[in-house]
Every structure is written in structure tokens, then in C-alpha cells.
C-alpha positions in Angstrom: -49.1 -67.2 56.9 -45.8 -68.3 55.3 -43.6 -65.6 53.7 -40.2 -65.6 52.1 -37.4 -63.1 52.7 -34.8 -62.8 50.0 -32.0 -60.2 49.9 -30.4 -58.7 46.8 -27.7 -56.1 46.5 -28.3 -53.3 44.0 -25.8 -53.3 41.2 -25.1 -50.4 38.7 -27.1 -52.1 36.0 -30.2 -51.8 38.3 -30.0 -48.0 38.5 -30.9 -45.1 36.2 -29.0 -41.9 35.4 -29.8 -40.5 38.8 -28.3 -43.5 40.6 -31.7 -44.7 41.8 -33.1 -48.2 41.1 -35.0 -48.1 37.9 -38.7 -48.7 38.5 -39.0 -51.9 36.5 -36.3 -53.6 38.5 -38.7 -53.7 41.5 -41.1 -55.8 39.3 -38.2 -58.2 38.6 -37.5 -58.4 42.3 -41.2 -59.3 42.9 -40.6 -62.2 40.5 -37.4 -63.3 42.4 -39.4 -63.2 45.6 -42.3 -65.3 44.1 -39.8 -67.9 42.8 -38.1 -68.2 46.2 -41.4 -68.4 48.1 -42.6 -71.2 45.8 -39.3 -73.0 46.2 -39.5 -72.6 50.0 -42.9 -74.2 50.0 -41.8 -77.1 47.9 -43.3 -76.2 44.6 -40.9 -74.7 42.1 -42.0 -73.0 38.9 -40.1 -75.6 36.9 -42.2 -78.3 38.5 -45.4 -76.5 37.4 -43.9 -76.3 33.8 -43.2 -80.0 33.9 -46.9 -80.5 34.7 -47.7 -78.5 31.6 -48.8 -75.4 33.5 -47.8 -71.8 33.5 -48.6 -68.8 35.8 -48.6 -65.8 33.4 -48.8 -62.4 35.0 -52.2 -60.8 34.5 -51.9 -57.7 36.8 -49.2 -55.9 38.7 -49.4 -53.0 41.1 -46.4 -51.3 42.5 -46.4 -48.3 45.0 -43.0 -46.6 45.2 -42.4 -45.1 48.7 -38.6 -44.5 48.9 -35.7 -45.1 46.6 -33.0 -47.8 46.7 -29.6 -46.9 45.4 -26.5 -48.5 44.1 -24.8 -50.9 46.6 -27.8 -50.9 48.9 -28.9 -54.3 50.2 -32.6 -54.7 50.0 -34.9 -57.3 51.4 -37.8 -58.7 49.3 -40.7 -60.0 51.4 -43.2 -62.2 49.5 -46.3 -63.9 50.6 -49.6 -65.2 49.2 -52.7 -63.1 49.4 -55.0 -65.8 47.9 -55.2 -68.9 45.7 -58.4 -69.2 43.7 -59.6 -71.8 41.3 -57.6 -70.5 38.4 -55.5 -67.6 39.8 -53.0 -66.6 42.5 -52.2 -63.3 44.1 -48.8 -62.6 45.7 -48.1 -59.6 47.9 -44.6 -58.1 47.8 -42.7 -55.6 49.9 -39.2 -54.4 49.4 -37.5 -53.1 52.4 -34.1 -51.6 53.3 -31.5 -54.1 54.5 -32.8 -54.1 58.2 -36.5 -54.0 57.3 -36.9 -50.6 59.0 -38.0 -48.6 55.9 -40.5 -49.9 53.4 -39.3 -48.9 49.9 -41.9 -50.5 47.7 -45.1 -52.5 48.1 -47.3 -54.1 45.6 -48.8 -57.3 44.3 -49.0 -59.5 41.2 -51.9 -61.7 40.0 -51.3 -64.7 37.9 -53.6 -66.9 35.9 -53.0 -70.7 35.7 -52.8 -71.8 32.0 -51.7 -74.8 30.0 -48.9 -74.6 27.5 -51.4 -73.3 24.8 -52.4 -70.4 27.1 -55.9 -71.8 28.0 -57.1 -71.2 31.5 -56.8 -74.2 33.8 -57.6 -74.9 37.4 -54.9 -74.4 39.9 -53.3 -77.9 40.6 -54.0 -79.7 43.8 -50.4 -79.3 44.9 -50.9 -75.5 45.1 -54.5 -75.7 46.5 -53.1 -77.8 49.4 -51.0 -74.8 50.4 -54.2 -72.9 51.3 -54.8 -75.4 54.1 -51.2 -76.0 55.1 -50.3 -72.3 55.4 -53.6 -70.6 56.1 -53.8 -68.9 52.7 -57.1 -67.4 51.6 -59.0 -69.4 49.0 -60.3 -66.1 47.6 -63.7 -67.6 46.7 
């Protein structure tokens, strides 16, 4: 299965008063990983928007295992779990720089909607990824 690895360096603005990455920043990094995975596979979010489609977040889960701190380089690992008729689930892991210690793991689920927010089927361009990259169809 295809995954994307993206690295990001923790800046001061990412940390809380204790010098640890503030919890919501991991969710932002999940988004960064999703965007890079989609781009890597040849389907950017902006292309979906041009097709009149959005992928709003409907559920997020994040399990914090170890902290990242200022100036750490972290690696975001993102992959698909499934692509269904009208939703997609991405799995995310955030590792230390060398991928030896898992810091955070979680997932996000996204609905496919039109510009008015009505549920739409996942477009063929995304469904084709299930065959090309052995992604579960999540029937």
C-alpha cells in the first residue's frame, strides 16, 4: 500500500507553555500528510475542488504516545485505510526524525460532498486508487 512520508521541524509557535507540541498541531500535521499523499498519487485537493467536490472532516482520532518538542524534526507517515462510496479514511503516524519512536497515531475520516455540502459519491479518479494501490474499498 502506498504511503507518504513528510518531515516538519517543530517551531516555537507549535509548542505550549511547557515547550511541548500543542495537541491540535498534530491534527494539522495529519492534514499536511493527507495533502502530500494525495499530491504524490496525482490527485491534489485543489483538483477535487475544481471538480466541485470537497472532503470535509467527519471524524478524527488521535492517540498521543510521546511528546515532540521545539526544534525536533518529526516524520508524518500517511496512508489510506479505505475508500468507500462517499467517504475516505486516512491513517496517520507521527514519528521522531529517524522513525524509531512513534509519537502519535490516529486517523481521519472524510465525507465527499459538493460545494453545497450534499453527500456525493467519491469520483472515479479516487476510486481507481483502490485498484492501483491495493486500498480497501471498505464495503
